[in-house]
C-alpha positions as CSV (number, residue, x, y, z in Angstrom):
1,P,6.9,-31.5,-4.6
2,K,8.6,-29.4,-2.0
3,L,10.5,-32.6,-1.0
4,L,12.2,-35.6,-1.9
5,V,12.9,-38.3,0.5
6,V,14.8,-41.5,-0.9
7,I,16.1,-44.3,1.0
8,D,18.3,-45.6,-1.7
9,P,19.8,-43.1,-4.0
10,K,21.6,-45.7,-6.3
11,K,18.2,-47.2,-7.1
12,E,16.3,-44.0,-7.5
13,Q,18.5,-42.1,-9.8
14,I,15.7,-41.1,-12.1
15,A,13.7,-39.5,-9.4
16,I,16.9,-37.9,-8.0
17,T,17.5,-36.3,-11.4
18,E,13.7,-35.3,-12.1
19,A,14.2,-33.5,-8.7
20,R,17.1,-31.8,-9.4
21,R,16.0,-30.6,-12.6
22,M,12.7,-29.1,-10.8
23,R,14.8,-27.8,-8.3
24,V,13.2,-30.0,-5.8
25,P,15.7,-30.6,-2.4
26,I,16.7,-34.1,-2.0
27,V,17.0,-35.8,1.4
28,A,18.6,-39.1,1.0
29,L,19.4,-42.1,3.3
30,A,23.2,-42.2,2.2
31,G,25.3,-45.2,2.6
32,S,29.3,-45.0,2.2
33,D,28.5,-45.9,-1.8
34,T,26.0,-43.0,-2.4
35,N,27.0,-40.0,-4.6
36,L,26.9,-37.0,-1.8
37,H,27.0,-34.4,-4.8
38,Q,23.1,-35.2,-6.0
39,I,22.1,-35.1,-2.3
40,D,21.1,-32.0,-0.9
41,R,20.7,-33.2,2.9
42,P,22.2,-36.7,3.2
43,I,21.4,-39.0,6.1
44,P,24.5,-41.0,7.0
45,G,23.5,-44.6,7.6
46,N,23.4,-48.3,5.8
47,D,20.7,-47.7,3.2
48,A,20.3,-51.8,3.0
49,S,19.3,-52.3,6.2
50,R,15.6,-52.6,7.2
51,Q,16.2,-51.5,10.7
52,T,17.8,-48.6,9.7
53,I,15.3,-47.8,7.4
54,S,12.5,-48.2,9.5
55,Y,14.0,-45.8,12.1
56,V,15.0,-42.9,9.7
57,L,11.6,-43.4,8.1
58,G,9.9,-43.0,11.6
59,E,12.2,-40.2,12.5
60,V,11.1,-38.4,9.2
61,V,7.2,-38.9,9.8
62,S,8.0,-37.8,13.4
63,A,9.3,-34.3,12.6
64,Y,6.9,-33.7,9.8
65,K,4.2,-34.3,12.1
66,R,5.8,-32.0,14.3
67,G,6.0,-29.4,11.7
68,L,2.4,-29.6,10.6
69,A,1.4,-29.2,14.4
70,A,3.7,-26.1,14.7
71,K,2.1,-24.6,11.6
72,A,-1.3,-25.0,13.0
73,D,-0.3,-23.6,16.0
74,R,1.4,-20.4,14.5
75,D,-1.7,-20.0,12.2
76,K,-3.9,-20.2,15.1
77,E,-2.0,-17.7,17.0
78,K,-2.1,-15.3,13.8
79,N,-5.9,-15.9,13.6
80,D,-6.0,-14.7,17.1
81,I,-4.2,-11.6,16.6
82,H,-6.0,-10.7,14.0
83,G,-9.3,-11.8,15.0
84,T,-10.1,-14.1,12.3
85,N,-11.2,-17.9,12.4
């Protein structure tokens, strides 16, 4: 994997340990009791709140979709410039 997204780092310690061993970046919803030393990109918030989790995951999905669209646009532009399909 290229990235690990974690909602509750305390409950997903095995996944975090494996990701760190494989040098996979970790993004995590980080409550006030989260060990930030293991997280590459913490997202401050209440990791026990369904509303917060839903909001954060919605934003992650939205950003992922925007990234896919931007990559497709770049690939199309590159193909247009080089005359390939």
